[in-house]
C-alpha positions as CSV (number, residue, x, y, z in Angstrom):
1,M,-68.2,-71.3,31.0
2,K,-65.7,-68.9,31.7
3,R,-64.6,-67.7,28.8
4,K,-61.3,-65.8,28.3
5,L,-60.7,-62.7,26.0
6,T,-57.7,-60.6,25.2
7,F,-58.4,-56.3,23.7
8,V,-57.1,-53.5,23.7
9,V,-58.1,-49.4,24.4
10,A,-57.2,-48.3,20.9
11,S,-55.8,-45.2,20.8
12,L,-57.3,-44.3,25.2
13,L,-54.2,-42.1,25.3
14,T,-53.2,-41.3,21.4
15,F,-49.7,-39.0,21.3
16,F,-49.6,-38.6,17.6
17,V,-46.9,-36.5,15.3
18,S,-46.7,-32.6,14.4
19,L,-49.5,-31.8,12.2
20,A,-49.2,-28.5,10.5
21,N,-47.0,-25.6,10.5
22,D,-45.8,-26.1,13.6
23,Y,-49.3,-27.1,15.3
24,A,-48.8,-29.7,17.7
25,V,-50.7,-31.3,20.8
26,L,-49.3,-34.5,23.0
27,T,-52.3,-36.1,23.9
28,N,-55.5,-37.2,22.9
29,G,-57.7,-39.6,24.3
30,S,-60.2,-42.6,23.4
31,L,-62.8,-45.0,24.7
32,L,-62.3,-48.6,25.7
33,Q,-62.1,-50.7,22.1
34,P,-62.0,-54.2,22.2
35,Q,-59.3,-55.9,19.7
36,K,-62.4,-57.4,18.2
37,E,-66.2,-57.0,19.0
38,V,-67.7,-57.8,22.5
39,V,-70.8,-60.0,21.7
40,D,-72.0,-60.4,24.8
41,V,-71.2,-56.7,26.8
42,E,-72.8,-53.6,26.3
43,I,-71.6,-49.7,27.9
44,K,-75.1,-49.2,29.6
45,S,-73.7,-45.9,30.1
46,E,-70.5,-43.9,30.1
47,V,-69.6,-40.3,31.7
48,L,-66.9,-38.3,30.8
49,T,-65.3,-36.2,32.6
50,I,-62.7,-33.4,31.2
51,R,-61.5,-30.6,33.8
52,L,-59.5,-27.6,32.8
53,A,-57.5,-26.4,35.2
54,D,-54.6,-23.5,34.5
55,E,-51.4,-25.8,33.6
56,N,-50.2,-27.8,31.2
57,R,-52.2,-30.6,32.0
58,A,-55.4,-31.6,31.9
59,Y,-57.7,-34.6,33.9
60,V,-60.1,-36.9,32.2
61,D,-62.4,-38.8,34.8
62,V,-63.9,-41.9,33.5
63,D,-67.0,-44.0,34.4
64,Y,-68.4,-47.1,32.5
65,T,-71.4,-49.1,33.5
66,F,-71.0,-51.8,31.2
67,Y,-73.0,-54.5,31.1
68,N,-72.0,-58.6,30.5
69,H,-75.1,-60.6,29.1
70,G,-72.9,-63.6,29.0
71,D,-71.0,-65.7,31.3
72,K,-67.7,-64.3,33.5
73,T,-65.5,-63.3,31.1
74,D,-61.6,-63.0,31.9
75,M,-59.5,-60.1,29.7
76,T,-56.4,-58.4,29.7
77,V,-56.6,-54.7,28.5
78,A,-54.2,-52.1,26.8
79,F,-53.9,-48.5,27.5
80,V,-51.8,-48.1,24.2
81,A,-50.2,-44.0,24.0
82,N,-48.3,-43.1,20.4
83,L,-44.4,-42.2,21.2
84,P,-44.7,-38.5,20.6
85,S,-42.9,-36.3,17.8
86,E,-42.9,-33.6,20.6
87,G,-41.1,-33.5,24.2
88,I,-39.6,-36.6,24.2
89,T,-35.6,-35.9,25.5
90,S,-34.9,-39.2,25.6
91,Y,-35.7,-42.9,23.8
92,E,-34.2,-44.7,27.0
93,N,-36.5,-46.8,29.3
94,L,-39.8,-46.2,26.6
95,F,-40.4,-49.4,28.5
96,D,-40.9,-48.1,31.9
97,G,-44.2,-46.3,30.8
98,S,-45.1,-43.0,29.2
99,P,-43.5,-39.6,30.3
100,F,-46.1,-37.7,29.7
101,I,-49.0,-40.0,31.6
102,H,-49.6,-39.1,35.1
103,D,-51.8,-40.8,37.4
104,F,-52.4,-43.8,36.0
105,V,-55.4,-45.5,38.0
106,V,-58.1,-48.3,36.7
107,E,-60.3,-49.5,39.7
108,M,-63.3,-52.2,38.7
109,N,-66.1,-53.1,40.3
110,G,-64.7,-51.4,43.3
111,N,-61.3,-53.1,43.4
112,L,-58.0,-51.4,42.0
113,L,-56.9,-52.9,39.0
114,P,-52.9,-53.4,38.3
115,I,-50.6,-51.9,35.6
116,E,-47.7,-53.4,34.0
117,T,-45.9,-51.0,31.0
118,A,-43.7,-52.4,28.2
119,A,-43.5,-51.4,24.7
120,T,-44.2,-52.6,21.2
121,G,-42.8,-52.1,18.2
122,I,-38.9,-52.5,19.2
123,S,-37.7,-55.0,21.3
124,R,-36.3,-54.9,24.6
125,D,-32.7,-54.0,23.4
126,Y,-34.0,-51.8,20.8
127,D,-30.9,-49.4,19.6
128,P,-32.5,-45.4,21.0
129,K,-30.5,-43.9,17.9
130,L,-32.4,-46.3,15.3
131,I,-35.6,-43.7,16.3
132,T,-36.9,-41.3,14.6
133,G,-38.5,-37.8,15.7
134,D,-42.1,-39.0,14.6
135,G,-41.9,-41.9,17.0
136,Y,-41.4,-44.8,14.3
137,Y,-38.6,-47.2,15.1
138,Y,-36.4,-48.0,11.9
139,D,-34.2,-51.0,11.5
140,G,-34.9,-51.7,8.0
141,K,-38.3,-51.3,8.1
142,E,-40.5,-48.7,9.9
143,T,-42.8,-49.5,13.0
144,Q,-44.4,-47.1,15.1
145,I,-44.0,-47.2,18.7
146,Q,-46.3,-47.7,20.9
147,Y,-45.8,-47.0,25.1
148,I,-47.8,-49.8,26.7
149,Y,-50.4,-50.4,30.2
150,T,-52.1,-54.0,30.8
151,F,-54.3,-54.3,33.5
152,P,-56.8,-57.6,34.0
153,A,-60.0,-57.2,33.9
154,T,-63.2,-59.6,35.1
155,F,-66.3,-58.5,33.6
156,E,-69.2,-61.1,35.9
157,K,-72.4,-61.5,34.8
158,G,-74.4,-58.6,35.0
159,E,-73.9,-55.2,35.8
160,N,-69.7,-54.3,36.0
161,K,-68.7,-51.2,37.0
162,V,-65.4,-49.5,35.2
163,H,-63.7,-46.1,36.7
164,H,-60.4,-44.8,34.9
165,T,-58.2,-41.8,35.9
166,Y,-55.5,-40.0,34.6
167,S,-53.9,-36.7,33.6
168,Y,-51.6,-35.8,30.7
169,D,-48.9,-32.7,29.6
170,I,-50.4,-30.8,27.0
171,I,-48.3,-28.3,24.9
172,H,-49.7,-25.4,23.1
173,S,-49.2,-24.1,19.3
174,V,-49.8,-21.1,17.5
175,F,-53.1,-22.0,16.9
176,A,-54.4,-22.6,20.4
177,I,-53.8,-22.2,24.0
178,W,-54.3,-25.6,24.4
179,N,-55.6,-28.2,22.6
180,I,-57.8,-31.2,23.7
181,E,-58.8,-34.4,22.0
182,Y,-61.0,-37.2,22.6
183,E,-61.9,-40.2,20.3
184,L,-65.6,-41.5,21.1
185,S,-66.3,-43.5,18.2
186,P,-64.2,-47.2,19.3
187,A,-67.8,-47.2,21.4
188,A,-69.1,-48.6,18.9
189,N,-67.1,-51.9,19.2
190,W,-68.8,-52.8,21.4
191,K,-72.6,-55.3,21.8
192,N,-74.9,-53.0,20.3
193,H,-72.5,-50.3,19.0
194,K,-73.9,-47.7,21.3
195,I,-73.4,-45.9,24.7
196,G,-76.9,-46.7,26.3
197,K,-76.4,-43.0,28.4
198,F,-73.6,-40.3,27.5
199,T,-73.3,-37.2,30.0
200,L,-70.4,-35.8,29.2
201,N,-68.9,-33.1,31.7
202,I,-66.5,-30.5,30.5
203,E,-65.6,-28.0,33.9
204,C,-62.9,-26.0,35.0
205,P,-63.4,-25.4,39.0
206,N,-61.6,-22.2,40.6
207,T,-61.3,-20.3,37.1
208,A,-62.6,-19.4,33.9
209,K,-61.9,-20.9,30.4
210,H,-63.0,-19.8,26.1
211,F,-62.9,-22.1,24.3
212,Y,-64.7,-24.6,21.6
213,V,-66.3,-27.9,21.3
214,N,-65.9,-29.4,18.2
215,C,-67.8,-32.6,17.4
216,E,-70.5,-33.4,15.4
217,D,-72.1,-35.9,17.5
218,L,-72.5,-32.9,19.7
219,Y,-73.4,-30.2,18.0
220,L,-77.6,-30.3,17.4
221,I,-77.5,-30.7,21.6
222,N,-77.3,-27.8,23.5
223,P,-75.0,-27.5,26.9
224,I,-76.5,-26.8,30.3
225,F,-74.3,-25.6,33.2
226,T,-74.8,-27.6,36.1
227,K,-73.2,-25.6,38.4
228,G,-71.3,-21.7,38.1
229,V,-71.6,-19.3,34.9
230,G,-71.7,-19.7,32.0
231,K,-72.8,-19.5,27.8
232,F,-72.9,-20.9,24.0
233,R,-73.5,-20.1,21.2
234,K,-73.1,-22.3,17.5
235,D,-70.9,-21.2,14.8
236,R,-69.2,-23.3,11.9
237,R,-70.8,-26.9,12.7
238,K,-69.3,-26.1,16.4
239,V,-69.8,-24.6,19.8
240,E,-67.9,-21.6,21.6
241,I,-68.2,-22.4,25.3
242,S,-67.2,-19.3,28.1
243,M,-67.8,-19.9,31.0
244,R,-66.2,-19.6,35.3
245,N,-66.1,-22.1,38.0
246,A,-68.7,-24.0,35.9
247,V,-69.4,-27.2,34.6
248,A,-70.7,-27.7,30.7
249,Q,-73.2,-31.0,30.1
250,W,-74.3,-32.7,27.0
251,T,-76.3,-36.0,27.7
252,L,-77.0,-38.2,24.7
253,Y,-79.1,-41.6,24.9
254,D,-78.7,-44.6,22.4
255,Y,-75.5,-43.1,21.2
256,K,-73.7,-44.5,18.4
257,P,-70.5,-42.4,18.8
258,E,-68.7,-41.5,14.7
259,S,-66.6,-39.1,15.6
260,R,-64.1,-37.3,17.6
261,L,-64.3,-35.2,20.1
262,D,-61.8,-31.6,19.7
263,I,-62.6,-29.0,22.5
264,Y,-60.0,-25.9,21.9
265,S,-58.7,-22.4,23.2
266,V,-57.6,-20.4,20.0
267,S,-55.5,-18.0,20.0
268,N,-54.7,-14.2,17.5
269,L,-53.4,-15.8,15.1
270,E,-56.6,-18.1,14.3
271,D,-58.4,-14.7,13.9
272,Y,-55.2,-13.3,11.5
273,K,-55.9,-16.3,9.4
274,D,-60.1,-15.7,9.5
275,G,-59.3,-12.2,9.1
276,D,-61.7,-11.2,11.9
277,L,-59.3,-8.7,13.4
278,E,-62.1,-6.1,13.6
279,N,-64.3,-8.1,15.5
280,H,-61.8,-9.7,18.4
281,P,-59.0,-6.4,18.1
282,Y,-57.3,-7.6,21.9
283,G,-57.2,-11.2,20.8
284,Y,-60.0,-13.9,20.5
285,S,-59.1,-15.7,23.6
286,Y,-57.5,-15.0,27.4
287,D,-56.4,-17.7,29.6
288,R,-54.6,-17.7,33.0
289,G,-52.8,-20.6,31.9
290,P,-49.0,-20.2,31.0
291,N,-49.3,-20.5,27.7
292,F,-51.3,-17.8,27.3
293,T,-48.9,-14.1,26.6
294,P,-49.9,-10.6,25.2
295,T,-48.7,-11.2,22.5
296,S,-50.8,-14.0,21.1
297,G,-53.4,-12.4,22.2
298,N,-52.6,-8.9,20.8
299,L,-52.5,-6.8,23.8
300,S,-48.6,-6.0,24.4
301,G,-49.0,-2.5,22.6
302,H,-52.6,-2.1,24.9
303,P,-51.6,-1.9,28.5
304,K,-54.1,-0.3,30.2
305,I,-56.9,-3.0,29.1
306,L,-54.1,-5.9,29.9
307,R,-54.0,-4.5,33.1
308,N,-57.4,-5.1,33.3
309,I,-57.7,-7.8,31.5
310,P,-57.5,-10.3,34.7
311,Y,-59.8,-8.7,36.6
312,A,-62.7,-8.7,33.2
313,H,-61.7,-13.1,33.2
314,R,-63.3,-12.7,36.8
315,G,-66.7,-10.4,36.1
316,Y,-65.2,-7.8,37.5
317,I,-67.8,-4.7,36.4
318,F,-66.1,-1.6,35.2
319,K,-67.0,2.3,35.9
320,T,-65.4,3.9,33.7
321,K,-66.8,4.1,30.2
322,D,-64.0,3.3,27.7
323,M,-63.3,0.0,30.1
324,K,-67.2,-0.9,29.9
325,K,-67.6,-0.3,26.5
326,C,-64.1,-2.6,25.8
327,F,-64.7,-5.7,28.0
328,E,-68.8,-5.8,27.2
329,N,-67.8,-6.3,23.5
330,L,-65.7,-9.0,24.4
331,W,-68.1,-12.2,23.9
332,W,-66.4,-14.1,26.9
333,Y,-67.1,-11.4,29.2
334,I,-69.6,-12.4,32.3
335,P,-69.8,-9.8,34.5
336,D,-70.4,-10.7,38.5
337,S,-72.1,-7.9,40.6
338,N,-71.1,-10.1,43.2
339,Y,-67.5,-10.3,42.9
340,V,-64.7,-8.2,44.8
341,P,-61.1,-8.4,43.5
342,D,-58.9,-10.0,46.1
343,M,-55.1,-10.3,44.5
344,S,-54.6,-13.6,46.4
345,H,-56.6,-14.8,43.3
346,F,-54.5,-13.7,40.5
347,T,-51.4,-15.6,39.1
348,D,-48.3,-14.2,39.0
349,K,-47.9,-13.5,35.7
350,E,-51.2,-11.6,35.7
351,L,-50.2,-9.5,38.5
352,M,-47.0,-8.9,36.5
353,F,-50.1,-7.7,33.9
354,I,-51.5,-5.2,36.5
355,N,-48.0,-4.4,37.5
356,G,-46.8,-3.2,34.5
357,T,-43.9,-5.4,35.1
358,Y,-44.7,-7.9,32.9
359,T,-41.8,-8.6,29.9
360,E,-41.8,-11.4,27.2
361,K,-39.1,-14.1,27.3
362,K,-37.3,-14.0,24.3
């Protein structure tokens, strides 16, 4: 017997509003979640890979293995994204999908699924002037607007593979050079309320990253680095990671997700808030991406350090006593005895740091 269900990806990539004190990001993500419990379908495994790049975009790749204990089941799946309060310049054409989501692809059992875009909370003859700055439509009552991507899915009896990829735009805030959020808890709505084997990969190919992983579910699991070089330490229920050309990996079995995954790289203002400038006199993090500035890193008054920091980020071992002491005191620094400086590997902004020609844009 064939059954027909409809379920949604609740907040699979949820845009949300500014939280406080100008802290804002455009996107977060989450897992496939049924509208009502799918009794016969469980998640046998999930491999979530988040790629960090030197641009204002994050890349997500998710491999699911589902197991359908019941009969063949057709479902209409919806990927939902809330309207953001930041970054929208026009409220026209909302039914065409989000301008911040890119390369949205879903494959199931080797077949590419067709995608249709829509919007909820408004009708097709909506008045853009009635959309509020926090992503709601007000025509006498206030309704949240959501982008929606729908695609058909057929769960065969037994094992089913779902591969989902997308990228999305992110912005920085006064507290973070970049920030990524991913909801893990929706997986608990499938059969057995758990993931048989959950693997999280955070990777940074061809770059280096220094960031926090804030997730109660992962805190007691030590990451391993499967490629490149990396190190970690734990503080205040968070895991701090520094890695270069590496993959940090966590693996959990019979995982019952209850929390959200936050990955972020803090700027110098976090240090001001914590009163920790003595331990981080040149800022807490350095990042090759466009969001980093010497001002946020407290480096604008130290041109010699600013000139050398792109080399340190790649593992250069300094010979002079002052630079050696400076960078060996920075926790994120990972020396590499094989590193040979190559000017072609620096970003345009880093070349300005090195040449002393950088000026901050007003």
